[in-house]
MARKOLDO-544866 format. One record per atom (N, C-alpha, C): residue in one letter; x, z, y. Coordinates in steps of 0.1 Angstrom, whole numbers, plus 5000, padded with zeros to 4 digits. Atoms other than C-alpha are relative to their C-alpha. Example, Ala and Ser with C-alpha at 12.3 -4.5 7.8 and 13.67 -1.06 7.14 Angstrom:
2
a500950004988a512350784955a500950005012s499150004989s513750714989s499250085011
END
This chain:
386
m500850004988m500050005000m500950005012p499250004988p501449915034p500050135008k499949874993k502650215054k499249995014s500650014987s501350075087s498549974999p501550035000p497550085093p499749895009v500650084990v495349855112v499350105010v500649914990v494350025145v498749925004i501350064994i490649965155i499650105011l500449934989l489650075189l498649965005t501350034994t486150095205t499950075014a500249944987a484850185240a498950105000l501249925000l481550345231l499850074987n500349935012n480450605206n499249924989l500850095009l477850365191l500949914992e499150105006e480650115184e500950084990y499149915008y482950395170y499350034987q500749965012q480250505146q499749884990s500350115008s479550155134s501349974991v498750025008v483250125123v500250124990r499749885008r483550485111r499250014987q500949995012q480650465086q500549914989r499450095011r482650195067r501350054995l498749955004l485650415062l499850134991a500149885009a486350685036a501350085002d498949915000d488650985033d500650025014l499649994986l488851025071l500850135002q499349884996q491451265084q500350005015l499750004986l491951375120l501549995003h498650024995h495151265137h500150025015r499949964986r495951435170r501349965006h498850034992h498351275195h500550125007e499549894993e500651515212e499450025014r500649984987r498851455245r498550024999g501449965002g495451535230g499149894996t500850115005t494151185221t499750024985r500449985014r492251215188r499749864993f500350115009f492250945161f499550054987e500349975014e490750935127e500649894991v499450095009v492650775098v499450004987g500650015013g490950655067g500249874993s499850125008s490650375042s498649934999v501250075002v488150095039v499650024985r500449965014r486150185007r500349894991g499750105010g487350014976g501249915002t498850084997t490549874992t501250095003s498849934996s494049975001s500249995015c499850024986c493449895038c499850135007r500049884992r494250195060r499649965015v500550024987v492550215094v500250135009a500049894991a493350435124a499049965011l501150034992l490250455145l500050095013g500049934987g490150555182g499049955010l501050024990l487850575212l500749995013t499350014987t489050445246t499250045012n501049994989n485950485268n500149875008k500250134993k484950215293k501249975009g499150054990g487250005314g501349954994n498750065005n490449795310n501150105002h498949914998h492650075324h500150114989a500049905011a491550345299a500349934987a499750075013a491650085271a501549974998a498650035001a495149985279a500950134997v499249885003v496450345279v499850054986i500249955014i494850445246i500649904990a499450105009a495850115230a501550014999e498649985000e499450165241e500450134992r499749875008r499350525227r499849984985a500350035014a497850405194a501149924994i498950095005i500550135190i501250084998q498849925001q503350385197q499950104989e500249895009e501850645174e500049944985f500250045014f501050425143f500849884997s499350135002s503150105147s499249914991p501050075008p500149915134p500449854997m499750155003m500349565117m499149925009a500950084991a497449465141a499150115007v500949924992v495149615168v498749915001l501350074998l491449515167l499250085010f500949934991f489249595196f498649954997v501350045007v485649605184v498850065008g501249954993g482249645202g499149905004v501150094996v479449475221v500449945013a499750074988a479549235250a498749925004g501150084995g477149025271g500449854999a499850155001a476748645266a499949945013l500050074987l477448415295l499149884999w500850135002w475548115280w499050024989d501149995010d472348075260d500349964987a499650055013a474047895232a500450114990t499549895008t475448225219t498850094998r501249925003r472648415201r500350155001l499949855001l472048785203l500350034986g499549965013g473748945174g501149924994d498850085004d476348675170d501350085003v498749944998v480048775169v500949905007v499050094993v482548635194v501450064998m498549965001m486248655186m500749925010a499350064989a488448585215a501149914996s498850095001s490648275214s501050035010h499249954989h491948405247h499250095009v500749904991v491148675272v500449985014y499850014986y490748635309y499850145007a500149894991a491448925333a499449945013y500550094989y489048755358y500050065014h500049944987h489349005386h501249975008g498950044992g492648865396g499749895010g500450104990g492248655428g500750025013t499649994986t493048595464t498849975009s501150024991s490548625492s500449925012e499650094988e490748345518e498849975008d501150034991d488648215546d498949924994d501050095007d486947965524d499550064987g500549945011g486248215497g501050064991l499149945009l487648395467l500549904990k499450095009k490148195447k500550084987a499749945013a490648275410a501550004997r498649995005r494148395399r500050094987p500249925012p493448515363p501350024993r499049995010r495848655338r499349964987v500650055012v495348515303v500950044988w499349975012w496348635268w499449934989e500650075012e495948415237e500150094988a500049935013a495048555203a501149954992p498950045009p497848555177p499549894991h500450125008h497748225157h499650044986g500349965014g497848385123g498750074998i501349935001i494948615130i498849915003s501050104996s492948335146s499749914988q500250095012q493448115115q499350084989l500749925011l492448395091l498550025004a501449984996a489348475112a499149874999s500750135002s488348105112s499649984986h500350015015h488648105074h498850094996l501149905003l486448415071l498749955005a501350054994a483848255094a499549894991r500550115008r483747945072r499550054986v500549945013v483448155040v498650065002n501349954995n480648345058n499350104990d500549905008d480248635034d500350145004w499649884994w481148915057w498850095005a501149934992a477749015073a499250084990d501049925007d475449285062d498649965004l501350044996l472049125061l499050114998t501049905000t469249355069t498649944997p501350065003p465649315057p499349955012g500750064988g463749085080g500949925009h499050074992h466948935094h501049924991e499250075010e468148705066e500849895007d499350104993d469248445092d501250085007g498949924997g472648605095g500749965013p499250034988p474948625126p501149904997q498950095001q477448355133q501250055007v498849964993v481048395144v500449885009r499650104990r482048205175r501350035006f498649994995f485548145189f500149945014g499850054986g486248115226g500550115009a499449914991a487348285257a499050125003i500849884995i486148635267i500650045013a499649954987a486148745303a499950155001a500049854999a487149105310a500250045015g499949964986g486549255344g499950155002e500049864997e486149595361e498650055003v501449964997v482349605367v499149954989v501150045010v479249585345v499349885006q500750124996q477749235348q498650004995n501450005004n473949245347n499249925009s500850104992s472848945367s500549864998r499550145000r472948565366r499949945014i500350064987i472048515403i500950075011s499249944990s474448755421s501249915003a498950084996a477348605440a501250014990e498949995010e479848745415e499749934987a500450075012a477848615385a500249855001k499850144998k477848265400k501549965000w498650034998w481548285408w500750004986i499450005013i482448385372i499649884992r500450125007r480348105357r500649875005q499450124994q481947855381q501549994996h498550015002h485647955375h500350034985y499749975014y485348075339y498949954991n501150065007n482847835325n500249984985d499850015015d484447825290d499950144994a500149865006a484048205285a498650014994l501249985007l481448285259l499450145003a500549874999a481148655266a500850075011i499449924989i481948915293i499950154996e499949865003e483049275290e501050075009m499249924990m485349545305m501350064994e498949935006e488149635280e501149914995a499150085007a489749335264a501349975007a498850034993a492249265291a501050114999g499149885001g493649615290g500750014986v499549995013v494049605252v501049894998a499250125001a495549255253a501450025007q498749974993q498149365279q500850104992a499249895007a499149675259a500649934987g499450075011g499649455228g501149915004h499050094996h501649205247h501350085003l498849934996l504049465261l500650074988s499549935011s504349645228s500449914988g499750095011g504649345205g499150014989a501049995011a501549425185a499049895001p501050105000p499149155175p498650065003v501349954995v495749205192v498949904997a501250085002a492349065182a498850075007i501249944994i489149115202i498749944993v501250045008v485849115182v498850065007r501249954993r482549145201r498749954995g501450045004g478949145190g499249995013i500750024987i476549005216i498750084999s501249914999s473949265226s499149975011d500850034988d472649115259d500549875006r499650134994r472948805281r500550025015a499549984986a474248975313a499149945010d500950074991d471148865330d498950105006g500949914995g469449185342g499250084990t500849945011t468049295308t500850124994k499349885005k470749565302k499150135002n500749875000n469149905294n498549984998s501450025003s465849735285s499850044985s500249965014s464149815252s500649894990e499450115008e465349475238e501550034999d498649975001d468949575247d500350124991r499849885008r468549915231r499949964985n500250055014n467349735199n501249924995w498950095004w470149485199w501450064999q498749945000q473049705207q500550054986p499549965014p473249875172p500349894991r499850125009r472849545154r501349925004a498850074996a475549375175a501250084997a498849925003a477949665171a500250004985a499850015015a477349665133a500549874996n499550135004n477949295131n501549995004a498650004996a481249325151a500850084991a499249915009a482349615129a500149944986a500050065013a481449425097a501149895000f499050115000f483549125107f501450065002a498749944998a486449335120a500650074988i499549935013i486649545088i500449904990r499650105010r486649235067r501349935004l498750054995l489449095089l501150094997a498949905002a491449415086a500450004985v499750005014v491149405048v500849884996e499350135003e492249045046e501450005005l498649994994l495249115069l500950084991v499349915009v496349395047v500349934987g499850075012g495849185016g501149895001e498950104998e498048905030e501450075001q498749934999q500749155039q500550054986e499649965014e500749295003e500549894992e499550125007e501048944989e501449965004t498650034994t504048885012t501050094994l499049905005l505749205000l500349984986v499850035014v505149114964v500949884998l499250125000l506648774970l501550035003q498749964996q509648924987q500750074989d499549935012d510149154957d500549914989d499750105011d510048864933d501249925003r498950074996r512548674953r501350084999a498949915000a514848974956a500550024985r499649985014r514749024918r500749874995a499450125005a515448654912a501549985006a498750014994a518448664936a501050104994h499149905006h519748974920h500449964985r499850035014r519348834884r501149904998f499050115002f521648534890f501050025011g498949974991g524948624906g500749885004p499350114995p527448404923p500849934988v499350085010v529148124902v501549995004s498650004997s532948144900s500649864997n499350135002n534847814905n501550044997t498749955004t538047894885t501149915005v498950094996v539947584898v500550045014h499649974986h539847674935h499850145004n500249864997n539048044932n499150025012s501049994989s536048004954s498650034994t501449975005t532248074952t499249885004v500950124998v529747794949v498650044998g501449985002g525947784950g499449884993i500750115007i523747584926i498650005004l501450014996l520447464939l499249924990a500750085010a519547244908a500150074986g499949955013g518947314872g501149954992s498950055008s521847104860s501049935010v499050064991v525046954875v500749894992t499350115007t526446614865t501349975006g498750044994g529946484869g500950115002s499149894999s531446824866s499650104989s500349895010s531647124843s499850135007v500349874995v530047444852v499850104989h500149895010h530447764832h499450125007m500649884993m528048044841m499250074989s500849915009s526248334824s498750025006t501349974995t522548364827t499550144998v500349865002v522648724817v500750085011s499549934989s523048944847s500550144995k499649865003k524849274846k499150105007a500949914995a522349544849a500750115008p499449894993p523249784877p499750144995g500249875005g523750134866g499550105011p500449904990p522350444883p501150045010t498949974991t525750524897t500249905011d499850104990d526050194914d498850015011l501149994991l522550234929l500150125009i499849884992i523250584941i501149985011t499050034990t526450464958t499549915011e500650094990e524550184975e499050085009l500949934992l521850424987l500750105009n499249924991n524450665001n500649925011g499550094989g525950375020g498949975009f501150034991f522450295033f499750115010r500249894991r522350635049r500849985013d499250034988d525150535072d499449895008q500650114992q523350215082q498850055008l501149944993l520250425091l500550075013g499449934989g522450635113g500449915011w499550104990w523950335130w498949945008h501250064993h520550185138h499450105009r500649904991r519350515152r500850015012d499149994989d522450545174d499949885010e500150124991e521950185187e498649995006g501450014995g518250255195g499149914993a500950095007a516850015170a499050084992l500949915008l515250305151l499850135007d500349884992d513450585168d500250124992e499649885007e514150945159e499050044989e500949965010e510951015141e500149914988s499950095012s511250705119s501350024993y498749975006y514850795113y499950124990r500149885008r513951145100r499149974988e500850045012e511151005078e500749914990a499350085009a513450745065a501050084991l499049925007l516051005055l499250084989t500849935011t513251195036t499749914988d500250105011d512350885016d501349974993l498850035006l515950805010l500550114991d499649895008d516651154997d499150014987s500950005012s513651124974s500449894990a499550105008a514950794961a501350044993l498849965006l518350944954l499850104989r500349905010r516851234935r499549934987s500650075011s514751004914s501049914992a499150085007a517550764907a501050074991g499149925008g519751044894g499450054987e500749945012e517151144867e500149904988r499850105010r517550814848r498950004989t501150025009t514150794832t499149895005p500950104995p511450524833p499150055011e500949944990e509150754853e500850025013s499249974987s511950844878s500349865006s499850144994s512650464882s498949965008k501250034992k509050414893k500050075013r500049924987r509350694918r501149955009t498950064991t512650544931t499549885007v500550124994v510950214937v499050035010m501149964990m507950374955m500750065012a499449944988a510250574977a500749905008l499350114993l512350264986l499049915007k501050084993k509150074994k499550075012r500549924988r507950355017r501149995011l498950014990l511450345033l500049865006r500050144995r511149965037r498949995011g501150014991g507850005055g500450075013l499649934988l509450255079l501049925009v498950074992v512350025089v499649855001a500450145000a510249705089a500449925013e499650074988e511249635125e501549985001c498550025000c514949625116c500349904988p499850105011p515549305096p501250024992a498849985008a519049395086a499850114990l500349895009l517849715070l499149954989v501050055010v514949535052v500849914990a499250095009a517449275039a500950084990t499149925009t519749545025t499250074990l500849925009l516849735009l499449914988a500650095010a515449424990a500750004987p499449995013p518049414963p500150144994l500049865005l518049794960l498750034993v501349995006v514349784953v500049934986a499950075013a514949524926a500850074990a499149935009a517849714911a499350134995a500749885005a515750034909a498949964990g501050045010g512949844891g500749964987d499350055013d515449694866d500550124992l499549885007l516550054856l498950054991a501149955008a513050114840a500149974986
END
């Protein structure tokens, strides 16, 4: 199971509860500055989710998003909730996933009017591609009795500002539709979360259920009826997206393990004529004679322990250089010590514990490619001792 969770943030308690009810084994996680998150798993999956509440507005959302990213080092951040539709083509209850986010309140006021100067953040390509696939498969929605015509997922721009938009005839409403006519939905938090993700290097996706049309009907009985359904639809799609993201990451880790095992199994080929090392990319070589053994020398526990002790020095160097933060360094040492203890026991069960400890360690140092590359053959070697 990947060590890093998916962070899901919402602005309203209604949205928070829509996500929360899909999680199991929730545990409170308190940030040192008082922000509270709940960490749990999507039922029946290995997908871990850290759930947080930002409250309304781009500024609050940016602060909490940055705090969540620093606290959990997530594989992705999903901002989930409701929004108003800017055009009638988008139905109430549909889900809009942002292809890009406009911070539409950027501008310059001149004699002839307000000129738009937006900031724009595009959605990560990989997440957009996965979301498009899930929309085509179209098996993510929870259909309720009487509503068999399920919601659709639409992809397009989302406009994020600083005020609640509840009119189609106000000067600002007309200005937004004139300058941001490709935006499908409007809300108040996406720009802050997108900026936090941009500065922190975390992938961000914005998933919104349409609960109104930003046309003066907010707080009406219809809006009160649609808000829970729109929030539930957004939560359903976001949870499915999170599960698929984790599944793809797990497949990637398995593939990396297989490649590491293969690389470890076949060592370098010695060229006895020139006393050099050559690489073979084909199954056979013609016009030459190659002598090689297909039986690899199984690394013994002593060799692995030596390599693991050497890895401790690499951790210290990366910590000193600032590539590894102090908390990750301490946790990495804990996992390394666990791997060393298990490797010294020399039993099949201890080999499995060694592999698990090294995989946890690899998750901790995922942002240091050199450390990950060093760990790959060690994970394979630990598995070969079983």
